[in-house]
Z-matrix of the N, CA and C atoms (Angstrom, degrees):
N
C 1 1.458
C 2 1.536 1 109.82
N 3 1.300 2 115.99 1 154.34
C 4 1.455 3 121.47 2 -178.36
C 5 1.524 4 110.79 3 -92.36
N 6 1.331 5 114.48 4 133.18
C 7 1.471 6 121.17 5 175.96
C 8 1.521 7 108.60 6 -99.89
N 9 1.316 8 116.30 7 141.26
C 10 1.465 9 119.47 8 170.60
C 11 1.528 10 106.58 9 -70.90
N 12 1.331 11 119.15 10 125.09
C 13 1.463 12 119.83 11 179.89
C 14 1.526 13 110.75 12 -73.47
N 15 1.306 14 116.37 13 155.64
C 16 1.461 15 121.60 14 174.91
C 17 1.511 16 112.83 15 124.68
N 18 1.325 17 114.31 16 141.94
C 19 1.465 18 120.56 17 179.03
C 20 1.529 19 110.31 18 -64.70
N 21 1.321 20 115.34 19 152.69
C 22 1.459 21 122.00 20 175.81
C 23 1.524 22 108.01 21 -135.30
N 24 1.327 23 115.47 22 156.68
C 25 1.466 24 120.48 23 170.51
C 26 1.514 25 107.92 24 -108.08
N 27 1.324 26 116.11 25 138.16
C 28 1.455 27 122.37 26 172.21
C 29 1.516 28 107.56 27 -101.62
N 30 1.334 29 117.27 28 138.71
C 31 1.456 30 121.33 29 -173.97
C 32 1.527 31 110.01 30 -131.98
N 33 1.331 32 114.89 31 123.77
C 34 1.468 33 122.17 32 175.68
C 35 1.526 34 106.77 33 -108.05
N 36 1.331 35 116.76 34 106.71
C 37 1.463 36 121.89 35 -175.94
C 38 1.524 37 109.72 36 -86.43
N 39 1.320 38 115.86 37 121.48
C 40 1.455 39 121.33 38 174.51
C 41 1.521 40 109.58 39 -120.29
N 42 1.316 41 116.70 40 170.89
C 43 1.472 42 120.63 41 -178.66
C 44 1.534 43 111.76 42 -66.71
N 45 1.330 44 117.49 43 -36.66
C 46 1.466 45 121.23 44 -176.47
C 47 1.527 46 112.83 45 -107.28
N 48 1.346 47 116.33 46 -29.77
C 49 1.461 48 120.45 47 -174.52
C 50 1.529 49 110.16 48 -139.15
N 51 1.334 50 114.52 49 156.62
C 52 1.461 51 121.91 50 177.49
C 53 1.526 52 107.45 51 -124.27
N 54 1.307 53 116.15 52 118.82
C 55 1.460 54 120.41 53 176.62
C 56 1.516 55 109.61 54 -83.54
N 57 1.341 56 115.98 55 138.24
C 58 1.461 57 120.83 56 -179.90
C 59 1.531 58 108.88 57 -126.90
N 60 1.324 59 114.91 58 133.94
C 61 1.465 60 122.76 59 175.09
C 62 1.521 61 107.22 60 -129.79
N 63 1.322 62 115.85 61 166.37
C 64 1.462 63 119.54 62 176.61
C 65 1.522 64 108.75 63 -141.41
N 66 1.313 65 114.84 64 161.87
C 67 1.460 66 119.87 65 170.18
C 68 1.520 67 107.54 66 -122.10
N 69 1.308 68 115.03 67 163.08
C 70 1.454 69 121.90 68 179.55
C 71 1.530 70 109.74 69 -74.39
N 72 1.345 71 118.50 70 162.65
C 73 1.464 72 120.94 71 179.76
C 74 1.531 73 113.87 72 -60.09
N 75 1.342 74 116.74 73 -21.98
C 76 1.468 75 120.34 74 177.62
C 77 1.526 76 111.71 75 -81.52
N 78 1.315 77 117.24 76 -4.93
C 79 1.469 78 124.81 77 176.28
C 80 1.529 79 111.44 78 58.41
N 81 1.333 80 114.88 79 52.20
C 82 1.461 81 120.22 80 -179.62
C 83 1.528 82 111.11 81 -103.05
N 84 1.326 83 116.55 82 -53.39
C 85 1.456 84 120.52 83 -168.19
C 86 1.522 85 112.25 84 -136.63
N 87 1.326 86 116.51 85 134.89
C 88 1.464 87 122.37 86 175.27
C 89 1.522 88 109.22 87 -90.56
N 90 1.336 89 116.40 88 137.30
C 91 1.468 90 122.20 89 178.54
C 92 1.527 91 109.19 90 -134.26
N 93 1.348 92 117.37 91 153.22
C 94 1.466 93 119.70 92 -179.91
C 95 1.528 94 111.85 93 -68.19
N 96 1.339 95 116.33 94 149.64
C 97 1.460 96 121.75 95 177.93
C 98 1.526 97 109.91 96 -117.76
N 99 1.332 98 117.10 97 -65.04
C 100 1.465 99 120.04 98 178.57
C 101 1.514 100 110.55 99 -167.75
N 102 1.330 101 114.51 100 170.40
C 103 1.451 102 121.79 101 174.18
C 104 1.523 103 107.17 102 -109.48
N 105 1.319 104 116.02 103 125.66
C 106 1.464 105 122.57 104 -178.41
C 107 1.522 106 108.25 105 -104.83
N 108 1.334 107 116.34 106 131.86
C 109 1.472 108 120.01 107 177.32
C 110 1.523 109 109.17 108 -71.28
N 111 1.334 110 116.22 109 138.68
C 112 1.466 111 120.25 110 175.23
C 113 1.519 112 108.38 111 -68.14
N 114 1.312 113 115.93 112 137.57
C 115 1.460 114 121.46 113 177.97
C 116 1.524 115 110.22 114 -83.99
N 117 1.326 116 114.57 115 158.01
C 118 1.466 117 120.43 116 175.97
C 119 1.524 118 109.34 117 -67.50
N 120 1.316 119 115.96 118 158.03
C 121 1.469 120 122.18 119 177.60
C 122 1.526 121 109.51 120 -50.22
N 123 1.330 122 116.55 121 130.89
C 124 1.459 123 120.67 122 178.30
C 125 1.518 124 114.33 123 88.03
N 126 1.329 125 117.77 124 -8.00
C 127 1.472 126 122.34 125 178.31
C 128 1.527 127 106.87 126 -106.43
N 129 1.318 128 117.51 127 126.92
C 130 1.459 129 121.02 128 -178.29
C 131 1.522 130 113.29 129 -101.12
N 132 1.333 131 117.24 130 23.98
C 133 1.463 132 120.79 131 -179.83
C 134 1.512 133 112.61 132 -58.64
N 135 1.332 134 117.62 133 -38.03
C 136 1.465 135 120.97 134 -179.78
C 137 1.535 136 110.75 135 -67.05
N 138 1.318 137 116.57 136 -42.98
C 139 1.462 138 120.85 137 178.12
C 140 1.531 139 109.93 138 -64.01
N 141 1.328 140 116.82 139 -44.68
C 142 1.467 141 120.64 140 179.33
C 143 1.523 142 111.47 141 -59.89
N 144 1.338 143 117.03 142 -42.59
C 145 1.465 144 120.19 143 -179.25
C 146 1.528 145 110.41 144 -63.36
N 147 1.318 146 117.73 145 -42.45
C 148 1.461 147 120.79 146 -179.83
C 149 1.530 148 110.14 147 -66.32
N 150 1.324 149 117.67 148 -39.65
C 151 1.463 150 120.58 149 176.95
C 152 1.527 151 110.88 150 -65.07
N 153 1.337 152 117.39 151 -37.14
C 154 1.467 153 121.08 152 175.17
C 155 1.527 154 110.81 153 -61.67
N 156 1.337 155 115.82 154 -43.87
C 157 1.472 156 120.14 155 178.34
C 158 1.530 157 110.46 156 -63.94
N 159 1.339 158 116.42 157 -40.35
C 160 1.467 159 120.58 158 178.77
C 161 1.526 160 110.24 159 -61.17
N 162 1.324 161 116.69 160 -42.36
C 163 1.472 162 120.63 161 178.99
C 164 1.527 163 110.30 162 -66.61
N 165 1.318 164 116.07 163 -43.99
C 166 1.468 165 121.25 164 -179.27
C 167 1.529 166 111.71 165 -58.95
N 168 1.325 167 116.27 166 -40.07
C 169 1.465 168 121.18 167 -177.26
C 170 1.529 169 112.62 168 -96.21
N 171 1.359 170 115.68 169 4.96
C 172 1.465 171 122.00 170 -179.99
C 173 1.528 172 111.82 171 51.99
N 174 1.333 173 115.74 172 46.73
C 175 1.467 174 121.76 173 -177.79
C 176 1.527 175 111.09 174 -73.39
N 177 1.329 176 115.57 175 135.02
C 178 1.466 177 120.19 176 177.71
C 179 1.528 178 111.13 177 -83.64
N 180 1.336 179 116.78 178 -20.41
C 181 1.462 180 119.72 179 177.82
C 182 1.518 181 110.78 180 -159.41
N 183 1.325 182 113.59 181 161.95
C 184 1.458 183 122.50 182 177.32
C 185 1.521 184 106.95 183 -111.09
N 186 1.331 185 116.31 184 125.59
C 187 1.464 186 122.38 185 -178.07
C 188 1.527 187 107.37 186 -106.13
N 189 1.325 188 115.97 187 107.11
C 190 1.463 189 122.09 188 -175.91
C 191 1.525 190 109.27 189 -101.16
N 192 1.335 191 115.66 190 131.38
C 193 1.459 192 120.61 191 178.45
C 194 1.518 193 111.32 192 -73.16
N 195 1.336 194 115.79 193 135.06
C 196 1.462 195 122.64 194 178.37
C 197 1.525 196 108.03 195 -105.99
N 198 1.342 197 117.49 196 104.41
C 199 1.472 198 120.23 197 -175.42
C 200 1.530 199 112.74 198 -76.08
N 201 1.319 200 115.16 199 100.81
C 202 1.462 201 121.43 200 176.74
C 203 1.523 202 109.08 201 -105.48
N 204 1.325 203 115.82 202 161.19
C 205 1.469 204 119.74 203 175.48
C 206 1.527 205 108.03 204 -72.93
N 207 1.314 206 116.78 205 169.43
C 208 1.465 207 120.32 206 179.31
C 209 1.522 208 111.97 207 -58.48
N 210 1.336 209 117.11 208 -29.54
C 211 1.467 210 120.89 209 178.95
C 212 1.525 211 111.91 210 -81.91
N 213 1.350 212 117.28 211 -3.77
C 214 1.459 213 120.46 212 178.75
C 215 1.519 214 114.38 213 92.76
N 216 1.331 215 116.25 214 4.12
C 217 1.465 216 120.63 215 -179.94
C 218 1.527 217 110.51 216 -86.54
N 219 1.346 218 117.32 217 155.45
C 220 1.469 219 119.81 218 176.43
C 221 1.532 220 111.54 219 -60.70
N 222 1.339 221 114.90 220 150.13
C 223 1.467 222 120.78 221 176.42
C 224 1.523 223 108.22 222 -116.20
N 225 1.322 224 116.73 223 -178.30
C 226 1.460 225 121.02 224 177.95
C 227 1.527 226 110.89 225 -60.59
N 228 1.327 227 116.99 226 -29.01
C 229 1.465 228 121.19 227 -177.78
C 230 1.531 229 113.46 228 -87.22
N 231 1.327 230 117.51 229 -12.94
C 232 1.465 231 120.29 230 -175.49
C 233 1.523 232 112.02 231 -61.21
N 234 1.324 233 117.93 232 -50.32
C 235 1.473 234 121.25 233 -177.61
C 236 1.529 235 110.77 234 -60.28
N 237 1.335 236 116.92 235 -39.18
C 238 1.458 237 121.34 236 179.39
C 239 1.525 238 110.74 237 -63.40
N 240 1.317 239 117.55 238 -46.25
C 241 1.467 240 121.61 239 -179.17
C 242 1.529 241 110.70 240 -65.56
N 243 1.332 242 117.12 241 -41.96
C 244 1.469 243 120.92 242 179.74
C 245 1.528 244 109.97 243 -65.76
N 246 1.336 245 116.91 244 -41.46
C 247 1.470 246 120.48 245 178.54
C 248 1.528 247 110.64 246 -63.60
N 249 1.340 248 116.72 247 -41.29
C 250 1.469 249 119.88 248 178.45
C 251 1.528 250 109.94 249 -64.55
N 252 1.323 251 117.26 250 -42.80
C 253 1.466 252 121.24 251 177.78
C 254 1.532 253 109.87 252 -60.45
N 255 1.325 254 117.09 253 -38.66
C 256 1.462 255 121.86 254 177.09
C 257 1.518 256 112.26 255 -64.20
N 258 1.346 257 116.51 256 -38.57
C 259 1.475 258 120.50 257 176.59
C 260 1.515 259 110.51 258 -63.24
N 261 1.337 260 117.09 259 -40.94
C 262 1.465 261 120.34 260 176.80
C 263 1.529 262 110.35 261 -64.14
N 264 1.329 263 116.85 262 -46.10
C 265 1.467 264 121.45 263 -178.72
C 266 1.531 265 111.40 264 -63.34
N 267 1.328 266 117.55 265 -32.44
C 268 1.466 267 121.72 266 -179.55
C 269 1.525 268 111.97 267 -63.77
N 270 1.339 269 117.69 268 -18.09
C 271 1.471 270 121.56 269 178.46
C 272 1.524 271 111.50 270 -83.82
N 273 1.330 272 116.64 271 -6.23
C 274 1.454 273 120.82 272 -176.38
C 275 1.519 274 113.22 273 99.78
N 276 1.325 275 116.73 274 -3.65
C 277 1.465 276 120.57 275 178.13
C 278 1.528 277 109.97 276 -68.81
N 279 1.332 278 116.60 277 147.98
C 280 1.465 279 121.12 278 174.88
C 281 1.527 280 107.00 279 -85.28
N 282 1.326 281 116.81 280 116.64
C 283 1.463 282 122.54 281 -174.31
C 284 1.525 283 109.48 282 -122.68
N 285 1.341 284 115.39 283 134.28
C 286 1.468 285 121.30 284 174.42
C 287 1.518 286 107.95 285 -118.80
N 288 1.311 287 116.03 286 140.56
C 289 1.465 288 122.84 287 177.35
C 290 1.521 289 106.85 288 -104.95
N 291 1.342 290 116.16 289 123.64
C 292 1.465 291 120.54 290 -178.61
C 293 1.522 292 110.64 291 -125.27
N 294 1.310 293 115.45 292 149.21
C 295 1.462 294 122.36 293 178.58
C 296 1.531 295 109.18 294 -60.07
N 297 1.314 296 116.41 295 128.15
C 298 1.467 297 119.07 296 -179.12
C 299 1.528 298 112.05 297 -120.03
N 300 1.310 299 116.99 298 22.26
C 301 1.464 300 119.09 299 -178.68
C 302 1.520 301 111.28 300 -49.09
N 303 1.306 302 115.80 301 130.28
C 304 1.462 303 124.35 302 174.47
C 305 1.532 304 114.76 303 74.39
N 306 1.336 305 119.75 304 5.27
C 307 1.469 306 119.65 305 -176.46
C 308 1.523 307 111.96 306 -64.16
N 309 1.337 308 117.89 307 -43.59
C 310 1.466 309 119.63 308 -179.16
C 311 1.522 310 110.65 309 -69.30
N 312 1.322 311 116.85 310 -40.39
C 313 1.465 312 120.43 311 177.61
C 314 1.524 313 109.94 312 -62.14
N 315 1.340 314 116.90 313 -44.44
C 316 1.464 315 120.94 314 178.16
C 317 1.520 316 110.88 315 -62.30
N 318 1.332 317 116.62 316 -40.93
C 319 1.473 318 120.47 317 179.16
C 320 1.530 319 110.22 318 -63.90
N 321 1.335 320 117.18 319 -43.18
C 322 1.470 321 120.52 320 179.03
C 323 1.518 322 110.54 321 -61.63
N 324 1.328 323 117.13 322 -43.51
C 325 1.460 324 120.51 323 179.98
C 326 1.528 325 110.99 324 -63.81
N 327 1.334 326 116.55 325 -42.14
C 328 1.462 327 120.17 326 -179.53
C 329 1.528 328 110.74 327 -64.70
N 330 1.323 329 116.98 328 -42.53
C 331 1.466 330 120.42 329 179.76
C 332 1.533 331 111.13 330 -67.22
N 333 1.335 332 115.88 331 -39.81
C 334 1.461 333 119.79 332 178.90
C 335 1.530 334 110.26 333 -63.91
N 336 1.338 335 116.28 334 -42.14
C 337 1.469 336 118.51 335 -179.76
C 338 1.531 337 111.36 336 -70.34
N 339 1.344 338 116.32 337 -19.45
C 340 1.470 339 120.30 338 175.57
C 341 1.518 340 111.56 339 -86.84
N 342 1.344 341 116.36 340 3.66
C 343 1.455 342 120.75 341 175.55
C 344 1.516 343 115.58 342 89.17
N 345 1.334 344 117.40 343 13.71
C 346 1.471 345 120.39 344 178.68
C 347 1.529 346 109.26 345 -88.31
N 348 1.337 347 116.22 346 126.56
C 349 1.459 348 120.63 347 176.68
C 350 1.523 349 109.49 348 -71.25
N 351 1.331 350 116.84 349 163.74
C 352 1.463 351 121.02 350 178.76
C 353 1.521 352 110.93 351 -55.61
N 354 1.327 353 116.68 352 -39.99
C 355 1.459 354 120.89 353 -179.29
C 356 1.530 355 111.03 354 -65.12
N 357 1.330 356 117.12 355 -39.79
C 358 1.462 357 121.04 356 -179.96
C 359 1.523 358 111.85 357 -76.81
N 360 1.341 359 116.94 358 -20.44
C 361 1.465 360 121.14 359 179.89
C 362 1.528 361 111.62 360 -71.63
N 363 1.336 362 116.94 361 -33.83
C 364 1.463 363 121.19 362 -169.48
C 365 1.532 364 114.23 363 -48.94
N 366 1.345 365 119.09 364 -49.35
C 367 1.467 366 118.07 365 -177.28
C 368 1.529 367 114.47 366 -68.57
N 369 1.333 368 117.66 367 -20.31
C 370 1.460 369 119.61 368 -174.11
C 371 1.523 370 114.41 369 -116.40
N 372 1.334 371 117.86 370 -5.58
C 373 1.467 372 120.48 371 -176.56
C 374 1.525 373 111.64 372 -61.13
N 375 1.341 374 116.90 373 -38.07
C 376 1.462 375 120.16 374 -178.21
C 377 1.536 376 110.51 375 -67.93
N 378 1.340 377 116.63 376 -38.65
C 379 1.465 378 120.14 377 176.91
C 380 1.528 379 110.25 378 -66.02
N 381 1.320 380 116.24 379 -41.79
C 382 1.471 381 120.31 380 179.75
C 383 1.534 382 110.41 381 -62.62
N 384 1.333 383 117.22 382 -40.44
C 385 1.468 384 120.63 383 177.36
C 386 1.528 385 110.39 384 -65.45
N 387 1.341 386 117.57 385 -39.12
C 388 1.469 387 121.17 386 177.96
C 389 1.527 388 110.82 387 -63.28
N 390 1.342 389 116.83 388 -38.47
C 391 1.466 390 120.85 389 176.63
C 392 1.525 391 109.80 390 -60.91
N 393 1.324 392 116.82 391 -45.48
C 394 1.470 393 120.83 392 -179.10
C 395 1.526 394 110.65 393 -63.75
N 396 1.334 395 117.60 394 -43.50
C 397 1.474 396 121.78 395 178.47
C 398 1.533 397 109.99 396 -58.79
N 399 1.333 398 116.23 397 -49.92
C 400 1.464 399 120.27 398 -176.89
C 401 1.525 400 111.58 399 -67.54
N 402 1.330 401 117.60 400 -43.69
C 403 1.466 402 119.85 401 -179.28
C 404 1.527 403 110.57 402 -62.94
N 405 1.329 404 116.92 403 -39.62
C 406 1.464 405 120.94 404 177.80
C 407 1.539 406 109.93 405 -61.92
N 408 1.348 407 116.45 406 -42.96
C 409 1.471 408 120.66 407 179.55
C 410 1.527 409 110.85 408 -63.81
N 411 1.334 410 116.69 409 -42.93
C 412 1.468 411 121.69 410 178.48
C 413 1.529 412 109.81 411 -61.14
N 414 1.321 413 116.21 412 -48.54
C 415 1.464 414 120.96 413 -178.09
C 416 1.531 415 111.24 414 -63.37
N 417 1.343 416 116.57 415 -39.33
C 418 1.469 417 121.00 416 179.39
C 419 1.532 418 110.41 417 -65.11
N 420 1.337 419 116.64 418 -42.07
C 421 1.465 420 119.60 419 178.91
C 422 1.525 421 110.75 420 -66.20
N 423 1.329 422 116.88 421 -40.83
C 424 1.464 423 120.37 422 179.31
C 425 1.537 424 110.03 423 -61.88
N 426 1.327 425 117.11 424 -40.68
C 427 1.466 426 121.23 425 -177.57
C 428 1.528 427 112.63 426 -72.69
N 429 1.334 428 117.14 427 -37.87
C 430 1.465 429 120.42 428 -173.42
C 431 1.525 430 114.10 429 -98.48
N 432 1.345 431 116.63 430 -24.24
C 433 1.454 432 119.82 431 -176.01
C 434 1.518 433 113.56 432 80.52
N 435 1.336 434 116.27 433 4.04
C 436 1.467 435 120.29 434 178.25
C 437 1.521 436 109.55 435 -123.24
N 438 1.328 437 115.61 436 152.00
C 439 1.468 438 121.07 437 179.54
C 440 1.525 439 109.50 438 -60.17
N 441 1.324 440 117.24 439 140.30
C 442 1.465 441 120.56 440 -177.27
C 443 1.533 442 112.14 441 -76.61
N 444 1.320 443 115.50 442 158.13
C 445 1.458 444 120.74 443 174.05
C 446 1.516 445 112.69 444 61.26
N 447 1.330 446 115.23 445 -143.46
C 448 1.457 447 119.75 446 -178.99
C 449 1.522 448 110.12 447 -142.22
N 450 1.325 449 115.76 448 155.14
C 451 1.455 450 121.83 449 178.24
C 452 1.522 451 109.23 450 -72.24
N 453 1.334 452 115.85 451 138.58
C 454 1.464 453 121.63 452 177.51
C 455 1.524 454 108.62 453 -93.51
N 456 1.326 455 116.35 454 132.73
C 457 1.455 456 121.32 455 178.05
C 458 1.520 457 109.98 456 -85.81
N 459 1.338 458 117.67 457 149.19
C 460 1.471 459 121.06 458 -175.20
C 461 1.528 460 115.72 459 -56.32
N 462 1.331 461 117.90 460 -30.38
C 463 1.462 462 119.77 461 -176.54
C 464 1.533 463 112.71 462 -97.29
N 465 1.326 464 116.47 463 8.81
C 466 1.461 465 120.21 464 -175.79
C 467 1.525 466 112.70 465 -70.56
N 468 1.307 467 115.68 466 139.45
C 469 1.454 468 120.99 467 174.00
C 470 1.523 469 114.95 468 76.17
N 471 1.334 470 116.65 469 3.50
C 472 1.465 471 117.75 470 -178.92
C 473 1.508 472 112.05 471 -91.52
């Protein structure tokens, strides 16, 4: 299957922190980038930082995790993630929303098996979840030949 070339950022939206990962322009492997603090209501510092990272890594799109329940239903975090994705899209960025079920749990398990205690996991758990979200999206696109998830519209979630 054909992959669209170009780097992407993976984004794990949390209430306090946002994990960011990136992949290379060849779209092979997702790696952690940084954890961005969530800005207060009305402050777009978090959005600006992610856009700066996107420019720095020449990302063609932002892949935002959509936290659904195991049954596929919205959760308490779904509206927040969709609204954040909408804020990114409102800047003109190309944003895709992808299913992120189990990404944080998978990240916690991977970090624990790597010997990281819960206390040591905290600063990097969001980045690890972003890596899982992005790698899953890359793998899904490679397998299907179509872009993963769905495009976010600029006014979504507002």
